[in-house]
N, C-alpha and C positions, 0 to 999 in steps of 0.2 A: 612720789607719793609717800615713799618711805618714810621723807624728812615728816611730813605734815602728817602721815599716821604717829612720828613718835612724839610731837609736838602735844596730839591728842589725848596720847594714849591709847591708841584705838588697835588692837592686834598685836600688842607689844613686842612680845615674843615672836614672832614671825617676822613683824617688822626691821626688830634688832638682828634678825639672821641679814635682813639686807643690808642693814648698816652694815654688818663684819663682810660682806661678800663685795660691797660695791668700797669698803677699805681695804680690801686686801686686792680687791684692783685696781686700785690707785699706787699702793707699797708698790708690787709687784710688777706694775710697771712705770713706773719712774722713783719708786720711791727707793729702789734697787740703787738704784746711782750718792747714796746714801748724805751725806751732809753734801755732796754738790748739789743735789737740790733740795733741801731742806724741807722749804714746805710739805712739796707733797711727803716727801718720808713723815713728820709730824704730824700731819693728816688722817696718811694713814694707820700707823703707828696709833694713833689716839682712836682713831675708829673703828681699829680691829680693837683696843680696850676695851672703849665704849658699848660697841656691841656683844663682845661676849659678859659682861658685866647686867647689862640690864637685860638681857638674855637670862639670866638666873635670879634675876631679883622683879622683874615682872614692872606694870605699871602704878602702881601704887593706888593711895585712896583716891587721889584727884585724877582719877584717868577715867576716859570714856568704857575701859575692860571691869574698872571696879563699877560700874555705875549700871552694865550690862549686866554683869556676874549679879546685882542686887535686884534687880526688874525684871528678869525674865526667866524662862526654866533653860535656858543653858548652866544652869547652878546645876543640875544632874549630872552635864555630858563629862566623858574625863577629857577629850577631847579640847575644850575651852583653857583649859590649864595650859596647853601642849604649845597654841598659837597668840593666847592673850594675857593673863595673870592670875596671880594663886600661886597657892602650893602645889610647887612638881611633884607628880606620885613616884619619886624615888627615894630610896631610903638611906637615910641620914649620911651613911656610910660611903656611898658612891658616889653619892651628890659630893663628898667631900671630895672624894681624889677625882671625879673628873673636872672637877672648877683646878683643883692643882696642878690636874695634868693640862688643861687651855692655859693658864698661867704659867704654864712654865713653858710652854710653846710657842706665845706671844713674846717673852721674855728673850727665846730665842732667835725666831723671828725680828725682833731688835737692833740682838746685836750682830747678825746674822745683815740684815741689810744697810746697819751702820759702818758696820765693818768693811765689807763688799770693796767700797770704794777705794780705800787706801788698800786693800790687796791689789786690787785689779794696775790702778790706777799710781799707786803709790805717796799720795798725799790723801789727808786727814778733807780737801776743800778745795777744791781748784777751783782760784779766782778767773772771772773771762776781763778780756783787758776791755 
């Protein structure tokens, strides 16, 4: 459901949190093996960065969120900006700090999970016979 709603741009911000949660689960479930499990690691990191980015950008003009926002009484509600699309009711300085902090956290997760296998296994890639 999360993927379908992301493709449609329906409840985009809420679904981006689902993408972020699913990707973090993949990363922590198998991605901690770093380059030994490269596909899961790349999917996890990419999903985390994508979910985080989509949350702050919203669905855009060609999304169902935009259509709902234009055509209904949702326009007057503050809650839709938090789960759909539109301008987030956060001051610009605070928003910039949140984005910077989240980006640094994702970078830290990237470096930690990639280097974990080197620290534990002593190699950057384990090749199976």
